C-alpha positions in Angstrom: 60.8 12.2 -4.4 62.6 13.1 -1.1 66.2 14.4 -1.2 67.2 13.8 2.5 68.6 11.0 3.0 67.0 9.8 6.1 64.3 10.2 4.2 64.9 8.2 1.1 65.5 5.1 4.2 62.1 6.0 5.7 60.6 5.7 2.4 61.7 2.1 2.0 61.4 1.4 5.7 57.5 2.2 4.8 57.9 0.1 1.9 58.8 -2.7 4.0 56.0 -2.4 6.6 53.1 -1.3 4.2 53.8 -5.0 2.3 54.3 -6.9 5.5 51.1 -5.4 7.1 49.3 -5.8 3.7 50.0 -9.5 3.8 48.8 -9.9 7.6 45.8 -8.2 7.0 45.0 -11.0 3.5 45.9 -13.6 5.7 43.4 -12.0 8.0 40.9 -12.5 5.7 41.3 -15.5 4.5 41.9 -18.1 7.7 38.6 -16.2 8.7 37.1 -17.2 5.3 38.2 -20.8 5.9 36.5 -20.3 9.9 33.3 -19.3 8.9 32.6 -21.6 5.8 30.5 -24.1 6.1 31.7 -27.8 8.0 34.9 -26.0 9.5 36.7 -27.2 12.1 37.5 -26.1 15.3 41.3 -26.5 14.2 40.5 -23.2 11.5 38.8 -20.7 14.0 41.5 -21.3 16.4 44.3 -20.4 13.8 42.0 -17.4 12.7 41.7 -16.0 16.6 45.8 -16.6 16.2 46.5 -14.3 13.6 44.1 -12.0 14.8 45.4 -11.8 18.3 49.2 -11.1 16.7 47.9 -8.7 14.5 46.7 -6.8 17.0 49.5 -7.2 19.0 52.2 -5.6 16.5 50.0 -3.0 16.1 49.2 -3.8 12.0 45.0 -3.3 13.3 43.9 -1.9 16.0 42.6 -3.9 18.9 39.3 -3.0 18.7 39.0 -3.9 15.2 40.4 -7.3 16.5 38.0 -7.8 19.1 35.2 -6.7 16.6 36.4 -9.7 14.2 36.6 -12.5 16.6 33.4 -11.2 18.2 31.7 -11.8 14.8 34.2 -14.8 14.4 32.6 -16.7 17.2 28.8 -15.5 16.9 28.9 -17.0 13.9 31.0 -20.5 15.0 28.4 -20.5 17.6 25.3 -19.7 15.7 26.1 -23.1 13.1 27.0 -25.3 16.3 
């Protein structure tokens, strides 16, 4: 445990951010799964792409990782359509 006051504050901030980022990543996985399921509609696909974009913009995931996820999702959607 840190003894410096600023580091104690930083530890609390890091814990909050980690929890928020974990929730965002989990939501991305859920939306991608529902969008790539059989019989998924365009709304599910748009929601997944939108969530991936916003996570990349906020720095939760890297922009190249977001592009890769979107590419794979669209490839799967176009193959099924």
